C-alpha positions in Angstrom: 19.9 -44.0 -24.5 20.1 -42.5 -21.0 17.2 -43.1 -18.8 18.0 -40.1 -16.5 18.3 -36.4 -17.3 21.8 -35.1 -17.5 22.7 -32.3 -15.2 21.7 -28.8 -16.3 18.9 -30.0 -18.6 16.0 -28.7 -16.6 14.3 -25.4 -17.5 12.6 -24.9 -14.2 14.0 -24.1 -10.7 14.0 -20.3 -10.5 11.7 -17.7 -9.0 11.8 -13.9 -8.4 12.1 -12.4 -5.0 8.9 -11.3 -3.3 8.2 -7.6 -3.6 6.5 -7.2 -0.2 3.5 -5.4 -1.6 0.3 -4.6 0.3 -1.2 -2.5 3.1 1.3 -1.5 5.7 -0.9 0.7 7.9 -4.6 0.0 8.4 -7.5 2.3 9.1 -7.5 3.9 12.5 -3.7 3.5 12.9 -1.6 6.6 13.8 1.1 7.4 11.3 4.0 9.9 11.1 4.7 12.0 8.1 6.6 10.0 5.5 5.3 6.6 6.7 4.4 4.2 3.9 0.7 3.3 4.0 0.4 1.0 0.9 2.9 -0.5 -1.5 1.2 -1.4 -4.7 1.5 -2.0 -8.5 -0.8 0.5 -10.1 -3.5 2.5 -8.3 -5.5 -0.1 -6.4 -5.8 2.6 -3.8 -5.9 6.3 -4.7 -4.3 9.1 -2.6 -6.8 11.2 -0.6 -6.2 14.1 1.7 -2.7 14.5 3.1 -1.5 11.4 1.2 1.3 11.4 -1.4 1.9 9.0 -4.3 5.4 7.9 -5.2 6.6 7.1 -8.7 6.0 3.4 -8.0 2.4 4.2 -6.7 3.5 3.8 -3.1 1.1 5.8 -0.9 2.6 7.7 2.1 1.5 10.1 4.8 2.3 13.8 4.3 1.4 14.7 7.9 1.2 13.1 11.3 -2.3 11.7 11.8 -4.7 8.8 11.6 -5.2 6.7 8.5 -8.8 6.4 7.0 -9.9 4.3 4.1 -12.7 6.0 2.1 -14.7 5.2 -1.0 -14.0 7.5 -3.9 -16.9 6.0 -5.9 -18.3 2.6 -6.4 -15.1 1.0 -7.6 -12.3 3.2 -6.2 -11.0 3.4 -2.7 -9.0 6.4 -1.4 -6.8 6.7 1.6 -6.6 9.9 3.6 -4.7 10.9 6.7 -6.4 13.3 9.2 -4.7 15.2 12.0 -5.8 14.4 15.5 -7.7 17.7 15.6 -9.6 16.9 12.5 -10.6 13.4 13.7 -11.7 14.8 17.0 -14.1 17.3 15.3 -15.3 14.6 12.9 -16.3 12.3 15.8 -18.2 15.1 17.7 -20.3 16.1 14.7 
């Protein structure tokens, strides 16, 4: 009886490639239209104002502007993009 495993007998030794998910642009960062903000599986973050959602739930900017993370309700967060004019008026009020 062999006391060492023969070649090819192991069932381990493989792994999938990482999918590079996560937040790509954080709150306060300036983005251009089409920039990916978050890559995710499912809607951990929901699209807000001026943010689109791809078929794989990727959130991306629809306009040039500044990223903001907001609370939709107790559990859900939404991501919006505001133009520089909108952010300037929001700060002065």
